[in-house]
C-alpha positions as CSV (number, residue, x, y, z in Angstrom):
1,M,87.2,3.0,65.7
2,N,87.0,-0.2,63.7
3,E,89.9,-1.5,61.7
4,R,88.1,-1.0,58.4
5,T,87.8,2.7,59.1
6,K,91.4,2.9,60.2
7,L,92.4,1.3,56.9
8,G,90.3,3.8,55.0
9,E,92.0,6.7,56.9
10,A,95.4,5.2,56.1
11,E,94.6,5.1,52.4
12,L,93.5,8.7,52.6
13,V,96.9,9.9,53.9
14,R,99.0,7.5,51.9
15,E,99.6,9.9,49.0
16,P,100.3,13.0,51.2
17,V,102.9,10.9,53.1
18,V,104.7,10.0,49.9
19,E,104.5,13.5,48.5
20,A,105.5,15.2,51.7
21,R,108.7,13.1,51.9
22,K,109.6,14.0,48.3
23,L,109.0,17.7,48.9
24,A,111.0,17.6,52.2
25,K,114.0,16.1,50.4
26,K,113.7,18.7,47.6
27,L,113.9,21.4,50.3
28,G,117.1,19.9,51.6
29,L,115.7,17.9,54.6
30,D,117.3,14.5,55.2
31,P,114.9,12.8,57.6
32,Y,114.9,9.3,59.0
33,P,112.3,7.0,57.4
34,V,108.9,7.5,59.1
35,K,106.3,4.9,59.9
36,Y,102.9,6.5,60.2
37,W,100.1,4.9,62.4
38,I,96.4,5.8,62.5
39,I,95.0,5.8,66.1
40,D,91.8,6.9,67.7
41,Y,91.2,9.5,70.4
42,D,91.7,7.2,73.4
43,E,94.8,5.6,71.9
44,M,96.3,9.1,71.4
45,N,95.7,10.0,75.0
46,E,97.3,6.7,76.1
47,L,100.4,7.4,74.0
48,I,100.6,10.9,75.4
49,A,100.4,9.6,78.9
50,Y,103.2,7.2,78.1
51,D,105.4,9.9,76.6
52,G,104.7,8.6,73.1
53,F,105.4,5.0,73.7
54,Q,103.1,2.0,73.8
55,E,104.9,0.2,76.6
56,R,106.1,1.7,79.9
57,Y,106.9,0.4,83.4
58,P,104.0,0.1,85.9
59,H,103.5,3.4,87.7
60,W,100.7,5.6,89.0
61,R,101.9,8.7,87.1
62,W,100.8,7.3,83.7
63,G,97.2,7.2,84.9
64,M,97.5,10.8,86.2
65,K,98.8,12.0,82.8
66,Y,96.1,10.2,80.9
67,D,93.4,11.8,83.0
68,R,94.9,15.2,82.6
69,Q,95.1,14.8,78.8
70,Q,91.5,13.6,78.6
71,K,90.3,16.7,80.5
72,Q,92.3,19.0,78.3
73,G,90.5,17.6,75.2
74,Q,87.1,17.6,76.9
75,Y,87.2,21.1,78.3
76,G,88.9,22.9,75.4
77,G,92.4,22.9,76.9
78,G,94.0,21.8,73.6
79,K,93.9,19.1,71.0
80,A,96.7,16.6,70.3
81,F,97.3,16.4,66.5
82,E,100.2,14.0,66.5
83,I,103.0,12.3,68.4
84,V,106.4,11.6,66.8
85,I,109.1,9.4,68.3
86,N,112.8,9.9,67.8
87,D,114.0,6.6,66.4
88,D,115.4,5.1,63.1
89,P,112.8,4.7,61.6
90,A,110.8,7.4,63.4
91,H,107.3,6.6,64.4
92,A,104.4,9.1,64.0
93,F,100.9,8.6,65.2
94,L,98.0,10.5,63.5
95,Q,94.7,10.9,65.2
96,E,91.9,9.5,63.0
97,S,89.5,12.4,63.8
98,N,91.9,14.9,62.2
99,S,90.7,16.5,59.0
100,L,92.8,15.9,55.8
101,A,94.1,19.4,56.2
102,D,95.3,18.7,59.7
103,Q,96.8,15.4,58.6
104,K,98.8,17.1,55.9
105,A,100.0,19.7,58.4
106,V,101.0,16.9,60.8
107,I,102.8,14.9,58.1
108,T,104.9,17.9,57.0
109,H,105.6,18.8,60.6
110,V,106.7,15.2,61.3
111,E,109.1,15.1,58.3
112,A,110.9,18.1,59.7
113,H,111.0,16.6,63.2
114,S,112.5,13.4,61.7
115,D,115.2,15.4,59.9
116,F,116.0,17.1,63.2
117,F,116.3,13.7,65.0
118,A,118.6,12.4,62.3
119,N,121.0,15.3,62.1
120,N,121.1,17.1,65.4
121,R,124.3,16.2,67.4
122,W,122.5,16.3,70.7
123,Y,120.1,13.5,69.6
124,G,123.2,11.6,68.3
125,M,124.6,11.5,71.8
126,F,122.1,8.7,72.5
127,A,122.6,7.0,69.2
128,E,123.7,3.6,70.6
129,E,120.3,3.3,72.2
130,L,118.4,4.6,69.2
131,D,115.9,1.7,69.3
132,A,114.0,3.6,72.0
133,A,110.7,1.6,71.8
134,A,112.6,-1.7,72.3
135,L,114.6,-0.1,75.2
136,L,111.6,1.1,77.0
137,E,109.7,-2.1,76.4
138,R,112.6,-4.1,78.0
139,H,112.6,-1.7,81.0
140,A,108.8,-2.1,81.3
141,D,109.1,-5.9,81.2
142,R,112.0,-6.0,83.7
143,I,110.4,-3.6,86.2
144,G,107.2,-5.6,85.9
145,E,109.1,-8.8,86.8
146,I,110.6,-7.0,89.8
147,M,107.2,-5.9,91.0
148,S,105.8,-9.4,90.5
149,D,108.6,-11.0,92.6
150,P,107.1,-12.4,95.8
151,E,110.4,-11.6,97.6
152,I,110.1,-7.9,96.8
153,D,107.5,-5.5,98.2
154,R,105.7,-3.8,95.3
155,E,105.1,-0.7,97.3
156,E,108.8,-0.4,98.0
157,V,109.5,-0.6,94.2
158,E,107.0,2.1,93.5
159,K,108.4,4.3,96.3
160,W,111.9,3.7,94.9
161,I,110.7,4.7,91.4
162,D,109.2,7.9,92.8
163,S,112.5,8.8,94.4
164,V,114.4,8.3,91.2
165,L,111.9,10.2,89.1
166,C,112.2,13.1,91.4
167,L,115.8,13.4,90.2
168,Q,115.3,12.4,86.6
169,D,116.8,15.7,85.2
170,N,119.9,15.5,87.4
171,I,122.1,14.0,84.7
172,D,125.0,15.4,82.7
173,Q,123.1,16.4,79.6
174,H,126.3,17.6,77.8
175,V,128.1,14.2,77.5
176,A,127.2,11.2,75.5
177,F,125.2,8.5,77.3
178,K,127.1,5.4,78.4
179,R,125.3,2.5,79.7
180,Q,126.7,1.1,83.0
181,D,126.1,-2.4,84.1
182,V,125.1,-2.0,87.8
183,G,127.8,-4.4,89.0
184,D,130.8,-3.0,87.2
185,D,131.8,-0.2,89.6
186,E,131.3,-2.4,92.7
187,E,133.4,-5.2,91.2
188,R,136.1,-2.7,90.1
189,E,136.3,-1.1,93.5
190,T,136.6,-4.5,95.2
191,D,139.3,-5.5,92.7
192,E,141.3,-2.3,93.4
193,L,141.2,-2.9,97.1
194,A,142.2,-6.5,96.7
195,Q,145.2,-5.4,94.6
196,K,146.3,-2.9,97.2
197,L,146.1,-5.4,100.0
198,A,148.1,-7.9,97.9
199,E,150.8,-5.2,97.3
200,M,151.1,-4.7,101.1
201,D,152.1,-8.4,101.5
202,V,150.3,-9.0,104.8
203,S,149.3,-12.3,106.1
204,E,145.7,-13.6,105.7
205,E,145.2,-13.5,109.4
206,V,146.2,-9.8,109.7
207,R,144.2,-9.0,106.6
208,N,141.0,-10.5,108.0
209,E,141.5,-8.9,111.4
210,V,142.6,-5.4,110.3
211,F,141.1,-5.0,106.9
212,D,137.6,-6.2,107.7
213,D,134.3,-5.2,106.0
214,E,134.1,-2.0,108.0
215,W,137.6,-0.9,106.8
216,V,136.6,-1.8,103.2
217,E,133.4,0.3,103.6
218,E,135.5,3.2,104.9
219,Q,137.7,3.1,101.8
220,E,134.7,3.1,99.5
221,E,133.2,6.1,101.4
222,R,136.5,7.9,101.2
223,R,136.6,7.4,97.4
224,A,133.0,8.7,97.2
225,G,134.3,12.0,98.7
226,E,137.3,12.3,96.4
227,L,135.9,14.5,93.5
228,D,138.2,16.4,91.2
229,E,135.2,18.6,90.2
230,P,131.5,18.6,91.0
231,E,129.6,15.6,89.6
232,K,126.7,16.7,87.4
233,D,125.3,13.2,86.9
234,L,123.7,12.8,90.3
235,L,121.8,9.6,89.3
236,A,125.1,7.9,88.3
237,F,126.8,9.0,91.6
238,L,123.9,7.6,93.6
239,R,124.0,4.4,91.6
240,D,127.7,4.0,92.3
241,H,127.9,5.2,95.9
242,G,124.3,5.3,97.3
243,K,122.9,3.1,99.9
244,A,119.4,2.3,101.3
245,F,118.4,3.1,104.9
246,D,117.3,0.0,106.8
247,P,114.8,1.1,109.5
248,E,115.2,-2.2,111.4
249,E,119.0,-1.9,111.6
250,E,118.8,1.9,111.8
251,R,121.7,2.3,109.4
252,A,122.6,2.6,105.8
253,V,123.0,-0.8,104.0
254,E,123.9,-1.8,100.5
255,M,121.2,-1.3,97.9
256,E,119.4,-4.4,96.8
257,S,120.4,-5.5,93.2
258,W,116.9,-4.5,92.0
259,Q,117.2,-1.0,93.4
260,R,120.4,-0.3,91.6
261,E,119.1,-1.9,88.4
262,V,115.9,0.2,88.5
263,L,117.9,3.3,89.1
264,E,120.1,2.7,86.1
265,M,117.2,1.9,83.8
266,L,115.5,5.1,84.7
267,R,118.7,7.0,84.3
268,A,119.1,5.6,80.8
269,E,115.6,6.8,80.0
270,S,116.4,10.3,81.3
271,Y,119.3,10.5,78.8
272,Y,117.0,9.4,76.0
273,F,114.5,12.2,76.8
274,A,117.2,14.7,77.5
275,A,117.7,15.5,73.8
276,Q,114.0,16.4,73.4
277,K,114.0,18.6,76.5
278,S,117.2,20.4,75.6
279,T,116.1,21.2,72.0
280,K,112.4,21.9,72.4
281,V,112.5,25.4,71.0
282,M,114.8,24.5,68.1
283,N,113.0,21.3,67.2
284,E,109.4,22.6,67.4
285,G,110.5,25.8,65.6
286,W,112.2,23.9,62.9
287,A,109.1,21.7,62.3
288,A,106.8,24.7,62.3
289,Y,109.1,26.6,59.8
290,W,109.2,23.7,57.3
291,E,105.5,22.8,57.8
292,S,104.6,26.4,57.0
293,M,107.0,26.4,53.9
294,M,105.4,23.2,52.6
295,M,101.8,23.7,53.5
296,G,101.6,27.4,52.7
297,E,104.3,28.6,50.4
298,E,104.4,25.4,48.3
299,A,100.6,24.9,48.6
300,F,100.8,21.4,49.9
301,A,97.5,22.4,51.5
302,G,95.0,22.5,48.7
303,T,92.9,25.7,48.0
304,D,90.0,24.1,49.8
305,E,92.2,23.3,52.8
306,F,94.3,26.4,53.2
307,L,91.9,28.4,55.5
308,E,91.6,25.4,57.8
309,Y,95.3,24.9,57.8
310,A,95.8,28.6,58.6
311,D,93.5,28.2,61.6
312,H,95.5,25.1,62.6
313,Q,98.8,26.9,62.6
314,A,97.3,30.0,64.3
315,R,96.2,27.8,67.2
316,V,99.7,26.2,67.5
317,L,101.6,29.4,67.3
318,G,99.1,31.4,69.3
319,S,99.0,29.4,72.5
320,P,99.7,31.5,75.5
321,G,102.9,31.7,77.6
322,L,106.4,31.0,76.4
323,N,105.5,29.2,73.2
324,P,108.4,27.1,71.9
325,Y,106.7,26.8,68.4
326,K,106.4,30.5,68.0
327,L,109.8,31.5,69.5
328,G,111.6,28.8,67.6
329,K,110.0,29.6,64.3
330,Q,110.7,33.3,64.7
331,L,114.4,32.6,65.5
332,W,114.8,30.3,62.5
333,E,113.3,33.0,60.2
334,Y,115.6,35.5,61.8
335,I,118.6,33.3,61.1
336,E,117.5,32.9,57.5
337,N,117.0,36.6,57.0
338,T,120.2,37.5,58.8
339,E,122.3,35.2,56.7
340,N,120.6,36.2,53.4
341,R,121.2,39.9,54.4
342,R,124.9,39.1,55.1
343,E,125.1,37.4,51.7
344,V,123.6,40.4,49.8
345,A,125.5,43.0,51.8
346,R,128.8,41.3,51.2
347,K,128.2,41.2,47.5
348,L,127.2,44.9,47.4
349,L,130.3,45.8,49.4
350,R,132.4,44.4,46.6
351,V,130.9,46.9,44.1
352,E,133.2,49.7,43.0
353,G,132.4,52.8,45.1
354,I,130.4,51.1,47.8
355,T,131.9,50.9,51.3
356,W,130.6,50.1,54.7
357,R,130.7,53.8,55.5
358,N,128.6,55.0,52.6
359,F,126.5,51.9,52.2
360,H,123.1,53.5,53.3
361,D,123.8,56.6,51.3
362,V,124.7,55.2,47.9
363,V,122.8,51.9,47.6
364,D,119.4,52.1,45.9
365,F,117.5,49.5,48.0
366,D,114.4,49.6,45.8
367,R,116.5,48.7,42.8
368,V,118.3,46.0,44.8
369,M,115.0,44.4,45.8
370,E,113.9,44.4,42.2
371,L,117.1,42.6,41.2
372,L,116.7,40.0,44.0
373,E,113.2,39.0,42.9
374,P,113.1,35.4,41.8
375,D,113.2,34.6,38.1
376,P,109.5,34.9,36.9
377,A,109.8,31.4,35.5
378,L,110.5,30.1,39.1
379,D,108.0,32.3,40.9
380,G,105.0,31.4,38.7
381,I,105.4,28.0,37.0
382,D,102.9,27.7,34.2
383,P,101.9,24.1,33.7
384,D,100.6,24.9,30.2
385,D,104.0,26.4,29.2
386,L,107.0,24.9,30.8
387,G,109.4,26.4,28.3
388,G,110.4,29.2,30.6
389,V,111.3,26.8,33.4
390,A,113.2,24.5,30.9
391,D,115.3,27.4,29.9
392,L,116.6,28.0,33.4
393,P,120.2,27.0,34.4
394,D,120.7,23.3,35.2
395,E,121.4,24.0,38.9
396,K,117.8,25.4,39.3
397,V,115.7,22.8,37.5
398,D,115.3,19.0,37.6
399,R,115.7,18.1,33.9
400,E,114.3,14.6,34.4
401,A,111.2,16.0,36.2
402,I,110.6,18.6,33.5
403,D,110.7,15.8,30.8
404,R,108.2,13.8,32.8
405,A,106.0,16.9,33.3
406,M,106.0,17.6,29.6
407,A,104.9,14.0,29.1
408,G,102.0,14.5,31.5
409,E,103.5,12.2,34.2
410,I,103.8,15.0,36.8
411,D,101.0,17.3,37.7
412,V,102.9,20.6,37.9
413,R,99.7,22.5,38.7
414,E,99.5,20.7,42.0
415,H,103.2,20.0,42.6
416,P,105.3,22.7,40.9
417,W,108.2,22.0,43.2
418,K,108.8,18.7,41.5
419,V,110.5,20.4,38.5
420,L,112.9,22.4,40.7
421,T,116.1,21.7,42.6
422,Y,117.1,22.8,46.0
423,E,118.8,25.9,44.5
424,G,115.7,26.7,42.4
425,L,113.4,26.4,45.5
426,A,115.8,28.6,47.5
427,E,115.5,31.4,44.9
428,R,111.7,30.9,44.6
429,H,111.4,31.4,48.4
430,F,114.2,33.9,49.1
431,S,113.3,35.4,52.4
432,L,114.3,39.0,51.8
433,C,111.8,39.2,49.0
434,K,108.9,38.2,51.1
435,L,106.5,41.1,51.9
436,Q,106.9,40.8,55.7
437,N,110.7,41.1,55.3
438,R,110.9,44.2,53.1
439,G,113.2,46.6,54.7
440,F,115.3,44.0,56.5
441,L,118.3,44.5,54.2
442,E,118.2,48.3,54.6
443,S,118.0,47.9,58.4
444,V,121.6,46.5,58.5
445,N,123.6,48.5,61.0
446,Q,127.0,50.0,60.5
447,E,128.7,47.7,63.0
448,D,127.7,44.6,61.0
449,L,128.7,46.3,57.7
450,E,132.1,47.0,59.1
451,H,132.4,43.4,60.2
452,Y,131.4,42.1,56.8
453,A,133.9,44.4,55.1
454,R,136.8,43.5,57.4
455,Y,137.1,40.1,55.8
456,L,136.7,41.1,52.1
457,V,139.8,40.8,50.1
458,D,138.6,41.7,46.6
459,D,136.4,44.7,47.5
460,A,136.1,45.9,43.9
461,R,135.1,42.7,42.2
462,Y,131.9,44.0,40.6
463,D,131.5,47.0,38.3
464,D,127.9,47.6,39.2
465,V,125.0,46.5,41.5
466,E,123.4,44.4,38.8
467,E,126.5,42.3,38.4
468,A,126.8,41.8,42.2
469,I,123.2,40.8,42.7
470,A,123.5,38.3,39.8
471,D,126.2,36.5,41.9
472,V,124.1,36.2,45.1
473,E,123.8,32.7,46.5
474,Y,120.1,32.3,47.2
475,T,120.8,29.2,49.3
476,A,122.8,31.1,51.9
477,G,120.0,31.4,54.5
478,W,118.9,27.7,54.2
479,D,122.5,26.5,54.2
480,Q,123.1,28.4,57.5
481,M,119.9,27.0,59.0
482,Y,121.0,23.4,58.3
483,E,124.4,24.1,59.8
484,V,122.8,25.5,63.0
485,R,120.3,22.6,63.1
486,A,123.2,20.1,63.2
487,S,125.2,21.6,66.1
488,H,123.1,23.5,68.6
489,N,120.8,22.9,71.5
490,D,118.3,25.5,72.9
491,V,120.8,27.2,75.2
492,T,123.4,27.7,72.5
493,F,120.7,28.5,70.0
494,L,119.4,31.4,72.1
495,D,122.8,32.5,73.1
496,G,124.1,32.6,69.6
497,F,121.1,34.1,67.7
498,L,118.9,36.0,70.2
499,T,120.1,39.5,69.3
500,K,119.0,42.9,70.3
501,E,117.5,43.4,66.9
502,F,115.4,40.2,67.3
503,V,114.2,41.2,70.8
504,V,113.2,44.7,69.6
505,D,111.5,43.6,66.4
506,N,109.4,40.9,68.1
507,D,108.5,42.9,71.2
508,Y,109.9,40.6,73.9
509,F,110.0,41.7,77.5
510,T,110.5,40.2,81.0
511,Y,108.2,40.2,83.9
512,E,108.7,39.6,87.6
513,F,106.7,39.3,90.8
514,S,106.7,42.6,92.7
515,Q,107.1,42.4,96.4
516,T,105.8,45.9,96.6
517,T,102.5,45.4,94.8
518,G,102.0,41.7,95.3
519,D,101.4,41.0,91.5
520,Y,103.4,40.5,88.3
521,R,104.7,43.5,86.4
522,V,106.8,44.1,83.3
523,A,110.3,44.3,84.6
524,S,112.3,45.1,81.5
525,T,112.3,45.5,77.7
526,E,116.1,45.6,77.6
527,Y,117.8,43.1,75.3
528,E,120.3,41.8,78.0
529,D,117.5,41.2,80.5
530,V,115.3,39.4,78.0
531,K,118.1,37.2,76.9
532,K,119.2,36.3,80.4
533,K,115.7,35.5,81.4
534,L,115.2,33.1,78.4
535,M,118.6,31.5,78.9
536,L,117.8,30.7,82.5
537,Q,114.5,29.1,81.5
538,F,116.2,26.7,79.2
539,T,119.4,25.9,81.0
540,N,119.2,22.4,82.5
541,F,115.6,22.1,81.1
542,G,114.6,25.1,83.1
543,K,115.2,23.1,86.4
544,P,117.7,24.1,89.1
545,T,121.2,22.8,88.4
546,V,122.4,20.7,91.3
547,A,125.7,18.8,91.4
548,V,127.6,16.5,93.9
549,Y,130.3,18.4,95.7
550,D,131.3,15.9,98.3
551,G,130.3,12.3,99.1
552,N,132.0,12.3,102.5
553,Y,131.1,15.8,103.7
554,R,132.9,16.8,106.9
555,N,134.2,13.2,107.0
556,R,130.8,12.0,108.2
557,N,129.7,10.0,105.1
558,E,127.2,12.6,104.4
559,L,126.3,13.8,100.9
560,L,126.9,17.5,100.0
561,L,125.1,18.9,97.0
562,G,125.5,22.4,95.5
563,H,122.8,24.4,93.8
564,H,124.3,26.4,90.9
565,Y,122.9,29.8,91.9
566,N,122.2,32.0,88.9
567,G,120.2,34.8,90.6
568,V,117.1,32.6,90.9
569,M,116.4,31.2,94.3
570,L,115.4,27.7,95.0
571,D,111.9,27.0,96.3
572,I,113.0,25.9,99.8
573,D,109.9,23.8,100.5
574,Q,110.4,22.0,97.2
575,A,114.1,21.6,97.9
576,Q,113.3,19.9,101.2
577,R,110.9,17.5,99.5
578,T,113.6,16.6,97.0
579,L,116.2,16.1,99.8
580,E,113.8,13.5,101.3
581,R,113.9,11.6,98.0
582,I,117.6,11.9,97.8
583,Y,118.0,10.5,101.3
584,D,116.1,7.4,100.1
585,L,118.9,6.8,97.5
586,W,121.8,7.8,99.8
587,G,120.8,6.2,103.0
588,R,122.6,8.8,105.1
589,P,122.2,12.5,105.9
590,V,122.2,14.8,102.8
591,N,123.1,18.5,102.6
592,L,122.4,21.1,100.0
593,K,124.2,24.5,99.9
594,T,122.5,27.3,98.1
595,I,122.1,31.1,98.1
596,V,119.0,32.9,99.0
597,K,117.9,36.6,98.7
598,E,116.9,38.1,102.0
599,V,115.0,41.4,102.4
600,D,115.1,43.4,105.6
601,E,111.5,44.2,106.7
602,R,112.2,47.8,107.3
603,D,113.8,48.2,103.9
604,A,110.8,46.5,102.4
605,E,108.4,48.8,104.0
606,I,110.3,51.9,102.9
607,A,110.4,50.5,99.3
608,R,106.7,50.0,99.3
609,R,106.0,53.6,100.4
610,R,108.2,54.8,97.5
611,D,106.7,52.2,95.0
612,R,110.1,50.7,94.5
613,E,111.4,47.1,94.9
614,P,113.5,46.5,98.0
615,E,117.2,45.6,97.5
616,P,117.8,42.0,98.7
617,E,121.1,40.7,100.2
618,E,122.4,37.3,99.1
619,Q,123.1,34.8,101.9
620,G,124.6,31.4,101.7
621,K,122.5,28.6,103.3
622,L,123.0,24.9,104.1
623,I,119.9,22.7,104.2
624,R,120.6,19.4,106.0
625,Y,118.2,16.4,106.3
626,D,119.0,13.4,108.5
627,G,116.1,11.3,107.6
628,E,113.8,12.8,110.3
629,E,114.4,16.5,110.6
630,F,115.6,19.5,108.5
631,E,118.1,22.0,109.7
632,I,118.8,25.3,107.9
633,S,121.9,27.3,108.8
634,D,123.8,30.2,107.4
635,L,127.0,29.6,105.4
636,P,129.8,32.2,105.1
637,W,130.2,33.5,101.5
638,G,133.5,31.7,101.1
639,E,131.7,28.4,101.3
640,V,129.2,29.3,98.6
641,E,131.0,31.5,96.1
642,D,131.9,28.4,94.1
643,I,128.2,27.9,93.3
644,A,127.5,31.5,92.5
645,A,127.2,32.2,88.7
646,T,129.3,34.8,87.0
647,E,128.6,36.7,83.8
648,V,130.3,33.9,81.9
649,D,127.4,31.6,82.8
650,Y,124.9,34.0,81.1
651,D,127.0,34.5,77.9
652,T,128.3,31.1,77.0
653,K,129.3,30.8,73.4
654,P,128.3,27.8,71.3
655,D,131.9,26.9,70.5
656,E,132.7,26.6,74.2
657,W,129.7,24.4,74.8
658,L,130.5,22.2,71.9
659,A,134.3,22.0,72.4
């Protein structure tokens, strides 16, 4: 695409970019500034291959991702509409072949993403390295220099990168990132040893003879084994205590400086991308919710663009499998509805004569819904007669904007939201009044009503329902959404808000592979099973959780890792391939303890005859790799019960995660 055409496309989206930002702020969003870039199809594929960045270190996987993305586009596997990068300012890339309707959808989607970047606490954990593009560019330049060094074998660098990337999710995703200069720990350990030797007041001759390099190495290895609790940041542990195996000397030797440096650079990148991985459902759902609000309900998509936009959103929300856009949007809408229901119910429970016990018998829900309907002046703003809007209370209207609209400076027909405030827009879009949510208020259960009533002091504040509904805070649902957006990640989000009501209303279920039939079957529609299954898919980015348990296992300088077993077995073949990579970074034998499910063949045959699933037994296993061979042995339960999950692991509360 030539530059003149790109400039033309940029001019075409300039006004939507400006207006989308204004609308986003009216709705309460507080995004980073966003820089928009127009790129062509090939450039979009290149950016996707590079995880959204223009500069990455040399590696074969970028080419593989580029090829996969191109084939997806060519063979109908999916179209990339945009890329947005978490930064301040954020950067968004729009594909020039998008229609204007698609561009508007992308822009509104991006504004919501940028708000999430700016205000979610998990993104803030990497705030000191927020200039991500510059960070990754520095890494690309430095790794390029290392690969170009004639003293260093390029293939060895690429192999080292492969080994580190195999472990890129093995970080402690729940602590703020702290950059570590690769020499700091080594220097500190040396200083500590020197201080201890000085305190012993031995002669230089004795010191050199007794406390030689071998003794110092033993002390370092002993410290590697002294862990107060399992170390979740495996990459940091390997950076501090790992070695490289030298095939010529047939022993572990200190890492080269470039090896430790590359490991730390890739670890830093893992922390940057961790926020995106740990908030995928929340972030995409948040963007889909506000995109839908702006494009559909506030008609940011013109009348000639709406059908095309509806098709756009249907494709995004309708993609198969566990769709983070759909699940996230549904959960945000459920949070909004639930909080709005709480707000209305609590007001009604303060009406004389209404209690949590008689709520469903005495409340006229049709009348309540009539009273909740937005003021007609808000719901249908007439550009030819703004008097009705002007008469609304100050908290609902933007007086300056109304004056400008009356002077013809604002096109209220195209942008009615410009004359309203956050409060006015919240009433205009109050979720309980939407057709699809009719009945949600009435469906409140007795347990929730009792809970609401328990904390009411003045339970006879209102004389009648009309007075109570007039006091409803229409912003309650949005306010709650903004609070949740600020503090949660996907695991706490699902844990806190995936309720039985949500699972039943949205027809969620679990499926499992059947050993009896050899195919996948629906396993359960029970709320507890669905929630547990989803939680497991998002804990630790959906990857097995592995931590360091001992850096001097059985006093043999071997590494002991523990797999946090939550009922889902490791793929043993894949685990062995991973241990081979870890060996490259440890330089000595590595061990992994885990738990497997074993089924007796006779029990399996009996279960098949009865069309039932066999009952497996859990058995502790130790997988050991010495650089050449694997050895798998049984472990007594006492040696693995510390890695077995309990019910607490499946029911972790947000306040505990965020303490």
